[in-house]
C-alpha positions as CSV (number, residue, x, y, z in Angstrom):
1,M,-26.6,20.8,-95.8
2,D,-26.8,17.0,-95.6
3,S,-26.2,16.7,-99.4
4,F,-23.2,19.0,-99.2
5,L,-21.7,17.0,-96.3
6,R,-22.2,13.8,-98.3
7,S,-20.4,15.2,-101.4
8,E,-17.0,13.8,-102.1
9,G,-15.1,17.1,-101.7
10,A,-16.7,17.9,-98.3
11,A,-16.1,14.4,-97.1
12,D,-12.4,14.6,-98.0
13,L,-12.1,18.0,-96.2
14,S,-13.9,17.1,-93.0
15,C,-12.2,13.7,-92.6
16,E,-9.1,15.3,-91.3
17,H,-11.2,16.5,-88.3
18,E,-13.4,13.4,-88.0
19,H,-11.8,11.9,-84.9
20,S,-11.9,15.2,-83.0
21,A,-15.4,15.8,-84.1
22,R,-16.6,12.4,-83.1
23,E,-14.9,12.7,-79.7
24,R,-16.7,16.0,-79.1
25,M,-20.1,14.6,-79.9
26,I,-19.7,11.1,-78.3
27,S,-21.9,11.8,-75.3
28,R,-24.4,13.8,-77.4
29,D,-25.6,13.0,-81.0
30,E,-22.6,11.4,-82.7
31,A,-24.4,11.6,-86.1
32,D,-23.7,15.4,-85.9
33,W,-20.0,14.9,-86.2
34,P,-19.8,16.1,-89.9
35,I,-21.2,19.5,-88.9
36,V,-18.6,19.7,-86.1
37,A,-15.8,18.6,-88.4
38,T,-16.8,21.3,-90.9
39,S,-16.9,23.9,-88.2
40,L,-13.4,22.9,-87.1
41,L,-12.1,22.9,-90.6
42,L,-13.5,26.3,-91.4
43,R,-12.9,27.7,-87.9
44,R,-16.4,29.0,-87.9
45,P,-19.3,28.7,-85.4
46,V,-22.4,26.6,-85.9
47,W,-25.8,28.4,-86.1
48,T,-28.1,25.9,-84.4
49,Q,-30.9,25.5,-81.9
50,D,-29.8,21.9,-81.3
51,R,-28.6,21.7,-77.7
52,D,-26.3,18.7,-78.6
53,F,-23.7,21.2,-79.8
54,F,-23.7,23.2,-76.5
55,R,-20.7,22.3,-74.3
56,S,-19.0,20.5,-77.2
57,G,-16.3,23.2,-77.5
58,I,-17.7,24.4,-80.8
59,P,-18.8,28.0,-80.8
60,T,-22.5,28.2,-81.5
61,W,-24.9,30.9,-82.4
62,T,-28.6,30.6,-81.8
63,S,-31.3,32.4,-83.8
64,E,-31.6,34.7,-80.7
65,T,-27.9,35.6,-80.7
66,V,-27.9,36.3,-84.4
67,E,-30.9,38.5,-84.1
68,H,-29.3,40.4,-81.2
69,Y,-26.1,40.8,-83.2
70,F,-27.9,42.4,-86.1
71,R,-29.9,44.7,-83.8
72,T,-26.6,46.1,-82.4
73,L,-25.0,47.0,-85.7
């Protein structure tokens, strides 16, 4: 994922959401802003166990919620 986020195309795409992403992560781990920007850009949740994303306004899925989802199909 890191190499994708450092690629030129991904950087261009996520830059439009950089300010919002940094604001959401400022009291958490601001280094995670590219993941938040990508989530905002794609309008998709983040699959993570990292609690820094919780309460950031970004929808998150944990491994437990993904597992539960697939069990209920």
